[in-house]
gemmi code that builds the backbone of each chain (N, CA, C; Angstrom):
import gemmi

chains = {
    "A": [
        ("MET", (66.551, -8.295, 54.655), (66.872, -8.244, 53.223), (65.570, -8.411, 52.427)),
        ("SER", (65.101, -7.752, 51.541), (64.042, -7.808, 50.806), (64.054, -9.148, 50.002)),
        ("GLU", (62.884, -9.766, 49.642), (62.786, -10.819, 48.568), (62.710, -10.380, 47.364)),
        ("PHE", (62.535, -9.030, 47.063), (62.349, -8.487, 45.891), (63.504, -7.726, 45.345)),
        ("ARG", (63.851, -7.701, 43.961), (65.045, -7.152, 43.583), (64.814, -5.517, 43.605)),
        ("LYS", (65.890, -4.931, 43.606), (65.658, -3.289, 43.972), (65.029, -2.677, 42.771)),
        ("GLU", (65.339, -3.133, 41.556), (64.824, -2.450, 40.494), (63.401, -2.739, 40.222)),
        ("PHE", (62.882, -3.972, 40.756), (61.421, -4.395, 40.842), (60.566, -3.417, 41.838)),
        ("VAL", (61.284, -3.171, 43.011), (60.753, -2.358, 44.004), (60.485, -0.919, 43.493)),
        ("GLU", (61.658, -0.493, 42.856), (61.674, 0.829, 42.176), (60.543, 1.185, 41.053)),
        ("ALA", (60.332, 0.088, 40.338), (59.232, -0.102, 39.350), (57.929, 0.046, 39.994)),
        ("LEU", (57.786, -0.750, 41.154), (56.361, -0.783, 41.780), (56.060, 0.673, 42.307)),
        ("GLU", (57.022, 1.296, 42.873), (57.008, 2.734, 43.442), (56.534, 3.625, 42.482)),
        ("LEU", (57.125, 3.502, 41.240), (56.827, 4.346, 39.906), (55.372, 4.167, 39.477)),
        ("LEU", (55.004, 2.945, 39.657), (53.488, 2.528, 38.999), (52.677, 2.995, 40.190)),
        ("ALA", (52.886, 2.745, 41.434), (52.204, 3.019, 42.487), (51.731, 4.595, 42.332)),
        ("ARG", (52.609, 5.440, 42.289), (52.360, 6.899, 42.004), (51.530, 7.103, 40.943)),
        ("ALA", (51.908, 6.443, 39.717), (50.966, 6.635, 38.569), (49.446, 6.166, 38.833)),
        ("PHE", (49.330, 5.133, 39.648), (48.014, 4.439, 39.958), (47.360, 5.401, 40.916)),
        ("GLU", (48.038, 6.015, 41.614), (47.500, 7.027, 42.478), (46.809, 8.286, 41.719)),
        ("ARG", (47.537, 8.696, 40.742), (47.018, 9.783, 39.886), (45.591, 9.254, 39.183)),
        ("VAL", (45.612, 8.047, 38.907), (44.468, 7.584, 38.146), (43.162, 7.585, 39.347)),
        ("VAL", (43.482, 7.014, 40.472), (42.454, 7.142, 41.407), (42.050, 8.516, 41.883)),
        ("GLN", (43.041, 9.360, 42.029), (42.756, 10.911, 42.222), (41.538, 11.215, 41.176)),
        ("ASN", (41.882, 10.848, 39.997), (41.018, 11.346, 38.863), (39.740, 10.731, 38.789)),
        ("GLY", (39.381, 9.883, 39.886), (38.056, 9.313, 40.020), (37.866, 7.947, 39.336)),
        ("TYR", (39.031, 7.110, 38.959), (38.866, 5.970, 38.217), (39.235, 4.980, 39.142)),
        ("SER", (38.910, 3.652, 39.081), (39.272, 2.443, 39.673), (40.794, 2.270, 39.697)),
        ("ARG", (41.508, 1.629, 40.612), (42.992, 1.594, 40.651), (43.235, 0.464, 39.643)),
        ("PRO", (44.154, 0.731, 38.568), (44.530, -0.160, 37.617), (44.954, -1.340, 38.398)),
        ("VAL", (45.052, -2.634, 37.683), (45.477, -3.916, 38.271), (46.605, -4.569, 37.429)),
        ("LEU", (47.770, -4.872, 38.260), (48.853, -5.592, 37.682), (48.477, -7.053, 37.434)),
        ("VAL", (48.822, -7.663, 36.401), (48.492, -9.042, 35.992), (49.662, -9.617, 35.428)),
        ("GLY", (49.602, -10.768, 34.937), (50.838, -11.383, 34.264), (51.969, -11.598, 34.914)),
        ("GLY", (53.307, -11.605, 34.352), (54.571, -12.013, 34.916), (54.829, -11.097, 36.026)),
        ("ALA", (54.737, -9.754, 35.917), (54.981, -8.904, 37.256), (54.380, -9.278, 38.470)),
        ("ALA", (53.024, -9.615, 38.287), (52.337, -9.979, 39.386), (52.727, -11.330, 39.842)),
        ("VAL", (53.196, -12.200, 39.063), (53.826, -13.406, 39.380), (55.061, -13.343, 40.071)),
        ("GLU", (56.007, -12.464, 39.711), (57.196, -11.991, 40.328), (56.912, -11.573, 41.720)),
        ("PHE", (55.758, -10.836, 42.057), (55.525, -10.384, 43.218), (55.270, -11.471, 44.135)),
        ("TYR", (54.205, -12.399, 43.581), (53.797, -13.454, 44.667), (54.760, -14.423, 44.777)),
        ("THR", (55.853, -14.697, 43.950), (56.914, -15.685, 44.127), (58.189, -14.962, 44.710)),
        ("GLY", (58.215, -13.709, 44.933), (59.374, -13.162, 45.446), (60.575, -13.306, 44.615)),
        ("GLY", (60.312, -13.194, 43.413), (61.190, -13.240, 42.424), (61.657, -14.478, 41.887)),
        ("ALA", (60.991, -15.558, 42.339), (61.402, -17.088, 41.701), (61.261, -17.128, 40.283)),
        ("VAL", (60.111, -16.220, 39.832), (59.892, -15.872, 38.429), (60.456, -14.436, 38.176)),
        ("VAL", (61.050, -14.028, 37.132), (61.679, -12.627, 36.980), (60.973, -12.232, 35.728)),
        ("SER", (60.167, -11.202, 35.636), (59.253, -10.563, 34.549), (60.133, -9.785, 33.733)),
        ("GLY", (59.488, -9.582, 32.417), (60.347, -8.691, 31.546), (59.536, -7.386, 31.720)),
        ("ASP", (58.302, -7.153, 31.922), (57.656, -5.942, 31.830), (56.236, -6.028, 32.724)),
        ("PHE", (55.550, -5.003, 32.577), (54.374, -4.907, 33.509), (53.159, -4.788, 32.788)),
        ("ASP", (52.353, -5.897, 32.971), (50.990, -5.895, 32.076), (49.913, -5.391, 33.036)),
        ("ILE", (48.967, -4.489, 32.699), (48.151, -3.773, 33.524), (46.633, -3.870, 32.864)),
        ("VAL", (45.657, -3.999, 33.596), (44.182, -4.027, 33.120), (43.673, -2.622, 33.937)),
        ("THR", (43.002, -2.218, 32.990), (42.246, -0.899, 33.476), (41.190, -0.327, 32.494)),
        ("GLN", (40.181, 0.172, 32.917), (39.056, 0.985, 32.167), (39.522, 2.355, 31.903)),
        ("ALA", (40.431, 2.691, 32.465), (40.947, 4.276, 32.328), (42.324, 4.379, 31.562)),
        ("GLU", (42.171, 3.769, 30.357), (43.363, 3.666, 29.458), (44.163, 5.072, 29.313)),
        ("GLU", (43.345, 6.055, 29.007), (43.782, 7.368, 28.789), (44.361, 8.060, 30.035)),
        ("ALA", (43.471, 7.785, 31.153), (44.005, 8.367, 32.579), (45.311, 7.783, 32.820)),
        ("LEU", (45.459, 6.543, 32.791), (46.620, 5.763, 33.012), (47.812, 6.286, 32.179)),
        ("GLY", (47.436, 6.435, 31.041), (48.402, 6.670, 29.892), (49.063, 8.256, 30.486)),
        ("GLN", (48.307, 9.144, 30.684), (48.645, 10.433, 31.100), (49.663, 10.488, 32.378)),
        ("ALA", (49.128, 9.571, 33.183), (49.787, 9.187, 34.480), (51.277, 8.616, 34.344)),
        ("LEU", (51.416, 7.836, 33.333), (52.646, 7.246, 32.970), (53.491, 8.201, 32.324)),
        ("LEU", (52.989, 9.024, 31.446), (53.783, 10.056, 30.834), (54.102, 11.070, 31.880)),
        ("ALA", (53.424, 11.260, 32.935), (53.754, 12.420, 34.086), (54.976, 11.861, 34.899)),
        ("GLU", (55.039, 10.365, 34.998), (56.093, 9.705, 35.680), (57.427, 9.545, 34.843)),
        ("GLY", (57.381, 10.018, 33.876), (58.436, 9.961, 32.884), (58.560, 8.771, 31.645)),
        ("PHE", (57.441, 8.135, 31.624), (57.376, 7.164, 30.467), (57.153, 7.746, 29.181)),
        ("ARG", (57.291, 6.921, 28.075), (57.091, 7.509, 26.803), (56.109, 6.455, 26.250)),
        ("ARG", (55.518, 6.916, 25.145), (54.427, 6.060, 24.414), (55.270, 5.423, 23.447)),
        ("GLU", (54.952, 4.017, 23.301), (55.633, 3.262, 22.185), (54.912, 3.686, 20.971)),
        ("ASP", (55.470, 4.630, 20.352), (54.601, 5.324, 19.142), (55.198, 5.118, 17.533)),
        ("ARG", (55.968, 4.028, 17.462), (56.365, 3.800, 16.040), (55.072, 3.469, 15.170)),
        ("PRO", (55.355, 3.840, 14.008), (54.044, 3.663, 13.291), (53.807, 2.114, 13.215)),
        ("GLY", (52.524, 2.010, 13.029), (52.012, 0.344, 12.894), (51.793, -0.274, 14.048)),
        ("TRP", (52.289, 0.230, 15.266), (52.099, -0.471, 16.502), (50.712, 0.131, 17.215)),
        ("LEU", (50.209, -0.795, 17.872), (49.212, -0.358, 18.775), (49.690, 0.492, 19.956)),
        ("LEU", (49.028, 1.541, 20.320), (49.525, 2.465, 21.189), (49.208, 2.002, 22.573)),
        ("ARG", (49.666, 0.686, 23.078), (49.130, 0.352, 24.448), (50.430, 0.089, 25.218)),
        ("GLY", (51.525, 0.313, 24.573), (52.534, 0.208, 25.220), (53.441, 1.355, 25.638)),
        ("TYR", (54.062, 1.450, 26.973), (54.814, 2.616, 27.342), (56.199, 2.164, 27.799)),
        ("TYR", (57.217, 3.003, 27.653), (58.407, 2.467, 28.173), (59.270, 3.518, 28.942)),
        ("HIS", (59.837, 3.389, 30.009), (60.651, 4.247, 30.788), (62.158, 4.545, 30.173)),
        ("PRO", (62.460, 5.600, 29.582), (63.851, 5.608, 28.873), (65.049, 5.624, 29.642)),
        ("GLU", (64.959, 5.661, 30.974), (66.166, 5.554, 31.798), (66.160, 4.083, 32.753)),
        ("LEU", (64.918, 3.554, 32.997), (64.929, 2.498, 33.710), (64.771, 1.262, 32.899)),
        ("ALA", (64.533, 1.366, 31.624), (64.273, 0.233, 30.796), (63.117, -0.607, 31.263)),
        ("LEU", (62.105, 0.226, 31.507), (60.987, -0.536, 32.218), (59.698, -0.308, 31.200)),
        ("GLY", (59.146, -1.532, 30.797), (58.028, -1.445, 29.886), (56.606, -1.668, 30.560)),
        ("VAL", (55.676, -1.192, 30.187), (54.235, -1.368, 30.677), (53.308, -1.466, 29.510)),
        ("GLU", (52.441, -2.436, 29.610), (51.455, -2.568, 28.442), (50.269, -2.698, 28.906)),
        ("ILE", (49.254, -1.900, 28.525), (47.740, -1.866, 28.930), (47.341, -3.087, 28.048)),
        ("VAL", (46.862, -4.454, 28.826), (46.624, -5.424, 28.014), (45.110, -5.744, 27.890)),
        ("GLY", (44.101, -4.799, 28.688), (42.854, -5.157, 28.416), (42.051, -4.170, 29.520)),
        ("ARG", (40.825, -4.250, 29.437), (39.929, -3.604, 30.328), (39.121, -4.284, 31.527)),
        ("ALA", (39.152, -5.600, 31.318), (38.514, -6.448, 32.310), (39.600, -7.379, 32.685)),
        ("LEU", (39.339, -7.898, 34.145), (40.399, -8.791, 34.590), (40.005, -9.933, 34.264)),
        ("PHE", (40.839, -10.659, 33.439), (40.587, -11.990, 32.972), (39.180, -12.104, 32.146)),
        ("GLU", (39.188, -11.166, 31.278), (37.903, -11.106, 30.442), (36.870, -11.108, 31.337)),
        ("GLY", (37.006, -10.437, 32.420), (35.702, -10.476, 33.275), (35.290, -11.649, 33.977)),
        ("GLN", (36.173, -12.627, 34.098), (35.886, -13.981, 34.606), (36.347, -13.921, 36.081)),
        ("ALA", (37.221, -12.987, 36.536), (37.845, -12.806, 37.927), (36.874, -12.052, 38.725)),
        ("ASP", (36.866, -12.378, 40.230), (36.104, -11.622, 41.009), (36.975, -10.500, 41.526)),
        ("GLU", (36.366, -9.225, 41.257), (37.302, -7.976, 41.430), (37.508, -7.939, 42.850)),
        ("SER", (36.549, -8.328, 43.677), (36.563, -7.866, 45.146), (37.671, -8.637, 45.847)),
        ("ARG", (38.428, -9.420, 44.901), (39.453, -10.321, 45.522), (40.881, -9.652, 45.167)),
        ("VAL", (40.798, -8.621, 44.385), (42.202, -7.964, 43.944), (42.931, -7.553, 45.223)),
        ("LEU", (44.192, -7.817, 45.344), (45.150, -7.521, 46.405), (45.603, -5.980, 46.290)),
        ("ILE", (45.574, -5.257, 47.324), (46.183, -4.054, 47.350), (47.581, -4.083, 47.981)),
        ("VAL", (48.485, -3.538, 47.320), (49.872, -3.535, 48.032), (50.221, -2.112, 48.197)),
        ("GLN", (50.514, -1.888, 49.506), (50.882, -0.650, 49.967), (52.462, -0.439, 49.715)),
        ("VAL", (52.960, 0.194, 48.683), (54.302, 0.212, 48.268), (54.939, 1.193, 49.104)),
        ("THR", (54.565, 2.260, 49.270), (55.181, 3.499, 50.103), (53.989, 3.774, 50.894)),
        ("PRO", (54.108, 4.537, 52.203), (52.968, 5.137, 52.683), (51.942, 5.854, 51.916)),
        ("GLU", (52.359, 6.534, 50.734), (51.380, 7.372, 50.045), (50.763, 6.612, 48.883)),
        ("ALA", (51.447, 5.562, 48.468), (50.931, 5.027, 47.089), (50.890, 3.493, 47.260)),
        ("ALA", (49.791, 2.942, 46.451), (49.618, 1.540, 46.423), (49.361, 0.966, 44.874)),
        ("VAL", (49.730, -0.371, 44.740), (49.328, -0.874, 43.541), (48.249, -1.823, 43.666)),
        ("ALA", (47.494, -2.316, 42.800), (46.575, -3.365, 42.955), (47.118, -4.447, 42.178)),
        ("LEU", (47.000, -5.836, 42.683), (47.611, -6.964, 41.685), (46.178, -7.979, 41.630)),
        ("ALA", (46.350, -8.680, 40.698), (45.360, -9.862, 40.415), (45.421, -10.817, 41.388)),
        ("PRO", (43.970, -11.345, 41.878), (44.097, -12.391, 43.009), (44.980, -13.489, 42.624)),
        ("VAL", (45.705, -14.062, 43.706), (46.797, -15.101, 43.411), (45.827, -16.305, 42.648)),
        ("GLU", (44.646, -16.483, 43.138), (44.129, -17.656, 42.414), (43.914, -17.577, 41.085)),
        ("ASP", (43.636, -16.294, 40.588), (43.349, -15.978, 39.121), (44.489, -16.290, 38.359)),
        ("LEU", (45.547, -15.912, 39.082), (47.004, -15.930, 38.358), (47.226, -17.524, 38.193)),
        ("ILE", (47.108, -18.179, 39.264), (47.446, -19.699, 39.201), (46.449, -20.245, 38.027)),
        ("ALA", (45.177, -19.831, 37.999), (44.307, -20.346, 36.989), (44.712, -20.098, 35.694)),
        ("ASP", (45.209, -18.832, 35.431), (45.728, -18.311, 34.212), (46.944, -19.154, 33.664)),
        ("ARG", (47.852, -19.460, 34.650), (49.086, -20.208, 34.233), (48.524, -21.501, 33.960)),
        ("MET", (47.499, -22.270, 34.589), (46.925, -23.520, 34.302), (46.470, -23.609, 32.852)),
        ("GLY", (45.569, -22.204, 32.566), (45.208, -22.262, 31.211), (46.189, -22.269, 30.255)),
        ("GLN", (47.415, -21.608, 30.493), (48.406, -21.458, 29.483), (49.109, -22.953, 29.406)),
        ("PHE", (48.997, -23.480, 30.294), (49.729, -24.846, 30.558), (48.886, -25.828, 29.533)),
        ("ALA", (47.637, -25.768, 29.523), (46.684, -26.480, 28.907), (46.459, -26.096, 27.546)),
        ("SER", (47.183, -24.950, 27.042), (46.902, -24.572, 25.725), (47.451, -25.456, 24.530)),
        ("THR", (48.343, -26.412, 24.931), (48.944, -27.207, 23.955), (48.708, -28.557, 24.180)),
        ("ALA", (48.847, -29.497, 23.368), (48.516, -31.011, 23.576), (49.615, -31.499, 24.593)),
        ("SER", (50.708, -31.064, 24.407), (51.734, -31.554, 25.253), (52.043, -30.829, 26.489)),
        ("GLY", (51.476, -29.802, 26.561), (51.236, -29.012, 27.823), (52.722, -27.852, 27.886)),
        ("VAL", (52.404, -26.829, 28.497), (53.593, -25.763, 28.321), (54.138, -25.920, 29.757)),
        ("GLY", (55.140, -26.469, 29.842), (55.794, -26.744, 31.187), (56.139, -25.647, 32.148)),
        ("GLU", (56.711, -24.600, 31.460), (57.009, -23.406, 32.330), (55.786, -22.874, 33.104)),
        ("MET", (54.691, -22.904, 32.375), (53.424, -22.359, 32.969), (52.874, -23.336, 34.229)),
        ("LEU", (53.168, -24.647, 34.029), (52.558, -25.398, 35.104), (53.649, -25.341, 36.256)),
        ("GLU", (54.782, -25.025, 35.988), (55.861, -24.689, 36.992), (55.766, -23.418, 37.673)),
        ("GLN", (55.207, -22.372, 37.077), (54.731, -21.172, 37.819), (53.464, -21.412, 38.635)),
        ("ALA", (52.621, -22.201, 38.119), (51.367, -22.341, 38.995), (51.623, -23.087, 39.990)),
        ("ILE", (52.503, -24.221, 40.162), (52.949, -24.668, 41.205), (53.657, -23.970, 42.277)),
        ("ARG", (54.628, -23.186, 41.764), (55.197, -22.193, 42.939), (54.211, -21.153, 43.315)),
        ("LEU", (53.533, -20.781, 42.667), (52.310, -19.763, 43.146), (51.628, -20.163, 44.228)),
        ("LEU", (51.153, -21.549, 43.923), (50.507, -22.231, 44.917), (51.283, -22.538, 46.368)),
        ("GLN", (52.189, -23.005, 46.137), (53.459, -23.250, 47.092), (53.657, -22.132, 48.048)),
        ("LEU", (53.791, -20.786, 47.536), (54.111, -19.682, 48.157), (53.043, -18.747, 48.720)),
        ("ALA", (51.709, -19.215, 48.299), (50.615, -18.374, 48.708), (50.429, -18.645, 50.056)),
        ("PRO", (50.036, -17.410, 50.851), (49.802, -17.678, 52.117), (48.379, -18.305, 52.714)),
        ("TRP", (47.525, -18.125, 51.605), (46.341, -18.731, 51.629), (45.549, -18.580, 50.354)),
        ("VAL", (44.983, -19.518, 50.055), (43.916, -19.512, 48.712), (42.602, -19.972, 48.997)),
        ("ASP", (41.588, -19.377, 48.362), (40.109, -19.790, 48.395), (40.206, -21.090, 47.643)),
        ("GLU", (40.216, -22.359, 48.093), (40.170, -23.408, 47.241), (39.055, -23.428, 46.337)),
        ("GLU", (37.916, -23.448, 46.643), (36.536, -23.572, 45.912), (36.709, -22.661, 44.646)),
        ("TYR", (36.963, -21.338, 44.955), (37.187, -20.450, 43.922), (38.294, -20.801, 43.033)),
        ("LEU", (39.497, -21.329, 43.589), (40.573, -21.556, 42.818), (40.320, -22.661, 41.703)),
        ("ASN", (39.497, -23.773, 42.343), (39.262, -24.980, 41.498), (38.221, -24.632, 40.350)),
        ("ARG", (37.289, -23.732, 40.702), (36.579, -23.129, 39.726), (37.029, -22.332, 38.525)),
        ("ARG", (37.940, -21.509, 38.983), (38.751, -20.842, 37.968), (39.589, -21.774, 37.180)),
        ("ILE", (40.350, -22.641, 37.732), (41.191, -23.607, 37.117), (40.359, -24.458, 36.018)),
        ("ALA", (39.198, -24.865, 36.376), (38.340, -25.555, 35.519), (37.959, -24.497, 34.180)),
        ("THR", (37.486, -23.403, 34.618), (37.172, -22.435, 33.532), (38.192, -22.243, 32.614)),
        ("GLU", (39.478, -21.744, 33.178), (40.723, -21.453, 32.323), (41.186, -22.549, 31.462)),
        ("THR", (41.036, -23.971, 31.957), (41.416, -25.015, 31.307), (40.445, -25.864, 30.443)),
        ("ALA", (39.124, -25.259, 30.364), (38.141, -25.756, 29.818), (37.841, -27.380, 30.334)),
        ("ASP", (37.767, -27.306, 31.846), (37.455, -28.526, 32.600), (38.658, -29.580, 32.166)),
        ("ALA", (39.855, -29.294, 31.768), (40.549, -30.320, 31.411), (41.544, -30.683, 32.786)),
        ("TYR", (41.582, -29.644, 33.787), (42.501, -29.688, 34.864), (41.582, -29.298, 36.060)),
        ("ASP", (41.929, -29.535, 37.290), (41.458, -28.965, 38.453), (42.593, -28.792, 39.440)),
        ("LEU", (42.093, -28.507, 40.726), (43.072, -28.039, 41.839), (43.545, -29.414, 42.371)),
        ("ARG", (43.009, -30.472, 42.281), (43.507, -31.694, 42.832), (44.578, -32.206, 41.935)),
        ("TYR", (44.637, -31.937, 40.556), (45.656, -32.284, 39.787), (46.941, -31.392, 40.224)),
        ("LEU", (46.743, -30.114, 40.358), (47.737, -29.114, 40.757), (48.230, -29.567, 42.102)),
        ("ARG", (47.375, -29.936, 43.071), (48.008, -30.397, 44.333), (48.896, -31.588, 44.180)),
        ("GLU", (48.459, -32.591, 43.352), (49.598, -33.686, 43.114), (50.678, -33.261, 42.627)),
        ("LYS", (50.788, -32.240, 41.818), (51.999, -31.736, 41.156), (52.769, -31.085, 42.227)),
        ("VAL", (52.047, -30.344, 43.021), (52.987, -29.699, 44.336), (53.488, -30.756, 45.368)),
        ("LYS", (52.787, -31.948, 45.634), (53.339, -32.787, 46.260), (54.554, -33.593, 45.918)),
        ("GLU", (54.352, -33.754, 44.506), (55.773, -34.295, 43.709), (56.872, -33.623, 43.937)),
        ("ARG", (56.669, -32.379, 44.027), (57.864, -31.327, 44.070), (58.304, -31.321, 45.592)),
        ("THR", (57.574, -31.838, 46.549), (58.041, -31.704, 47.858), (58.486, -33.277, 48.588)),
        ("ARG", (58.248, -34.258, 47.559), (58.544, -35.519, 48.087), (60.147, -35.732, 48.096)),
    ],
    "B": [
        ("MET", (38.432, -5.849, 49.313), (39.847, -6.122, 48.991), (40.886, -6.423, 50.004)),
        ("ASN", (41.758, -7.128, 49.845), (42.703, -7.656, 50.948), (43.832, -6.569, 50.673)),
        ("ARG", (44.665, -6.152, 51.923), (45.552, -5.254, 51.706), (46.791, -5.810, 52.519)),
        ("ILE", (48.051, -5.476, 51.903), (49.235, -5.898, 52.430), (50.216, -4.851, 52.040)),
        ("THR", (51.465, -4.721, 52.905), (52.494, -3.957, 52.638), (53.620, -4.858, 51.773)),
        ("LEU", (54.319, -4.084, 51.125), (55.474, -4.897, 50.524), (56.384, -5.636, 51.474)),
        ("ASP", (56.686, -4.854, 52.430), (57.616, -5.617, 53.425), (56.992, -6.858, 54.189)),
        ("GLN", (55.448, -6.699, 54.458), (54.804, -7.940, 54.908), (54.988, -9.035, 53.860)),
        ("GLN", (54.794, -8.799, 52.625), (54.805, -9.802, 51.715), (56.317, -10.220, 51.794)),
        ("SER", (57.305, -9.687, 51.689), (58.626, -10.064, 51.757), (58.926, -11.002, 52.870)),
        ("ALA", (58.425, -10.465, 54.066), (58.725, -11.379, 55.290), (57.843, -12.676, 55.279)),
        ("TRP", (56.730, -12.517, 54.679), (56.032, -13.929, 54.523), (56.768, -14.935, 53.647)),
        ("LEU", (57.293, -14.174, 52.342), (58.060, -15.075, 51.526), (59.278, -15.623, 51.984)),
        ("ALA", (60.003, -14.918, 52.771), (61.262, -15.198, 53.311), (61.048, -16.530, 54.175)),
        ("LYS", (59.948, -16.280, 54.948), (59.547, -17.581, 55.852), (59.354, -18.768, 55.165)),
        ("ARG", (58.337, -18.504, 54.348), (57.782, -19.565, 53.367), (58.890, -20.422, 52.473)),
        ("LYS", (59.704, -19.633, 52.001), (60.797, -20.149, 51.012), (61.856, -20.886, 51.895)),
        ("GLN", (61.999, -20.532, 53.275), (62.865, -21.371, 54.176), (62.315, -22.637, 54.437)),
        ("GLU", (60.921, -22.542, 54.581), (60.310, -23.872, 54.984), (60.368, -24.903, 53.668)),
        ("LEU", (60.372, -24.419, 52.676), (60.232, -25.274, 51.464), (61.782, -25.487, 50.876)),
        ("GLY", (62.816, -24.808, 51.625), (64.109, -25.134, 51.110), (64.590, -24.197, 49.702)),
        ("LEU", (63.750, -23.369, 49.559), (64.043, -22.578, 48.222), (64.980, -21.319, 48.648)),
        ("SER", (65.815, -20.909, 47.815), (66.389, -19.630, 47.825), (66.800, -19.219, 46.479)),
        ("GLY", (67.346, -17.919, 46.549), (67.734, -17.057, 45.300), (66.453, -16.672, 44.576)),
        ("ARG", (66.596, -16.120, 43.290), (65.588, -15.763, 42.501), (65.768, -16.470, 41.034)),
        ("ASP", (64.726, -16.019, 40.445), (64.852, -16.536, 38.978), (64.910, -18.030, 38.596)),
        ("TYR", (64.727, -19.045, 39.646), (64.832, -20.408, 39.417), (63.547, -20.910, 38.763)),
        ("VAL", (62.438, -20.288, 38.382), (61.411, -20.821, 37.733), (61.295, -20.299, 36.209)),
        ("PRO", (61.236, -20.999, 35.235), (61.215, -20.418, 34.025), (60.168, -19.402, 33.689)),
        ("ALA", (60.513, -18.300, 33.078), (59.577, -17.316, 32.576), (58.754, -17.866, 31.642)),
        ("ASN", (57.775, -17.110, 31.055), (57.275, -17.284, 29.753), (58.042, -17.501, 28.700)),
        ("GLY", (58.125, -18.714, 27.757), (58.849, -18.688, 26.672), (58.872, -17.824, 25.580)),
        ("GLY", (57.642, -17.186, 25.690), (57.464, -15.994, 24.550), (56.801, -16.458, 23.238)),
        ("ALA", (56.586, -17.776, 23.050), (56.103, -18.248, 21.934), (54.742, -17.696, 21.393)),
        ("ARG", (53.885, -17.110, 22.377), (52.766, -16.586, 22.062), (52.419, -15.102, 22.063)),
        ("ARG", (53.728, -14.555, 22.190), (53.749, -13.006, 22.447), (53.104, -12.336, 21.011)),
        ("THR", (52.155, -11.129, 21.600), (51.567, -10.432, 20.625), (52.838, -9.408, 19.865)),
        ("ALA", (52.459, -9.083, 18.532), (53.254, -8.156, 17.818), (53.526, -6.784, 18.733)),
        ("ALA", (52.556, -6.298, 19.354), (52.904, -5.271, 20.423), (53.731, -5.393, 21.296)),
        ("LYS", (53.460, -6.652, 22.004), (54.392, -6.910, 23.164), (55.847, -7.360, 22.668)),
        ("ARG", (56.041, -7.915, 21.565), (57.374, -8.016, 20.948), (58.110, -6.535, 20.802)),
        ("ALA", (57.276, -5.607, 20.156), (57.987, -4.478, 19.906), (58.226, -3.694, 21.030)),
        ("LEU", (57.409, -3.705, 22.283), (57.809, -3.027, 23.561), (59.183, -3.697, 23.968)),
        ("LEU", (59.224, -5.200, 23.930), (60.522, -5.879, 24.600), (61.674, -5.384, 23.755)),
        ("GLU", (61.528, -5.184, 22.310), (62.512, -4.870, 21.477), (63.049, -3.570, 22.030)),
        ("LYS", (62.205, -2.755, 22.236), (62.543, -1.332, 22.854), (63.202, -1.347, 23.959)),
        ("LEU", (62.960, -2.158, 25.036), (63.479, -2.246, 26.225), (64.915, -2.782, 26.045)),
        ("ALA", (64.981, -3.912, 25.244), (66.327, -4.389, 25.076), (67.173, -3.285, 24.416)),
        ("GLU", (66.864, -2.576, 23.446), (67.466, -1.289, 22.813), (68.028, -0.310, 24.102)),
        ("ILE", (67.059, 0.016, 24.840), (67.401, 0.750, 26.147), (68.546, 0.225, 26.711)),
        ("ASN", (68.329, -0.862, 26.922), (69.362, -1.755, 27.935), (70.766, -1.791, 27.162)),
        ("ARG", (70.814, -1.718, 25.955), (72.199, -1.739, 25.266), (72.740, -0.434, 25.330)),
        ("ILE", (72.089, 0.560, 25.465), (72.947, 1.811, 25.320), (72.848, 2.731, 26.825)),
        ("SER", (72.035, 1.896, 27.782), (72.041, 2.645, 29.039), (73.182, 2.544, 29.924)),
        ("THR", (73.691, 3.387, 30.793), (74.734, 3.379, 31.504), (74.187, 3.438, 32.988)),
        ("ARG", (72.912, 3.369, 33.256), (72.375, 3.490, 34.428), (72.579, 2.125, 35.286)),
        ("ALA", (73.008, 2.205, 36.358), (73.251, 0.841, 37.096), (72.277, 0.307, 37.431)),
        ("LEU", (71.117, 0.994, 38.104), (69.805, 0.283, 38.524), (68.810, 0.326, 37.586)),
        ("ARG", (68.932, -0.495, 36.444), (67.833, -0.399, 35.418), (67.028, -1.691, 35.553)),
        ("PHE", (65.963, -1.980, 34.763), (65.067, -3.122, 34.908), (65.718, -3.878, 33.779)),
        ("VAL", (66.759, -4.628, 34.111), (67.220, -5.697, 33.262), (66.425, -6.840, 33.299)),
        ("ALA", (65.775, -7.317, 32.264), (65.025, -8.554, 32.382), (65.307, -9.388, 31.157)),
        ("ARG", (64.678, -10.683, 31.189), (64.859, -11.525, 30.251), (63.806, -11.222, 29.205)),
        ("TYR", (64.418, -11.201, 27.834), (63.408, -11.112, 26.715), (63.281, -12.322, 25.845)),
    ],
}
model = gemmi.Model(1)
for chain_id, residues in chains.items():
    chain = gemmi.Chain(chain_id)
    for i, (resn, *xyz) in enumerate(residues, 1):
        res = gemmi.Residue()
        res.name, res.seqid = resn, gemmi.SeqId(i, " ")
        for name, pos in zip(("N", "CA", "C"), xyz):
            atom = gemmi.Atom()
            atom.name, atom.element = name, gemmi.Element(name[0])
            atom.pos, atom.b_iso = gemmi.Position(*pos), 0.0
            res.add_atom(atom)
        chain.add_residue(res)
    model.add_chain(chain)
structure = gemmi.Structure()
structure.add_model(model)
structure.setup_entities()
């Protein structure tokens, strides 16, 4: 039995086909970030509402999504970065051109073969953990659900580059937190 | 770049969750949404509208 919900797999298949079109047009493969990437790495411990994508090929990806049955969110007054699938109730937003504002090491991107013919790319798990820690640190009292997501991502990762992860947490939290702090929180969950 | 299949990731997660005593889905809170952009809110509203009228069994029903 798959750890992933059926509609999540169906969505990945659709996006993988769109991503292949982008690659075939000579661009880099778009990268999934945000909640959908967290859903992948945690096997659905976190359920995402939509798919955030980083790409430098915004127009090519837009065309590929339209070819897969998506429609552009085109109501007046809104930025044209959102796409929705009218049958699957699936939403996609192009959230930027550089992975974590250029702070992430793109050579660490994970390629996930969804079908024999098509793959998606996902942000490295270390960068997602650091991003969650950054959101956790964004208020004085701490955003609890973001810390919880970081803990689960670390617990469920098969392997992390600890030096890279520590550096990225420091960057995303303006040196307020480090990997040692997160490890301590993970230990508290397993006591 | 590292490469993995969806099935390999699923098998790893099943094993690891068993070690940790975790089961099921959706037990970690998602983003509370307090810092959503206007564009994101508009997209999620559209998805909610589709969900309200859709009769398709397998659709991407998610938390908004």
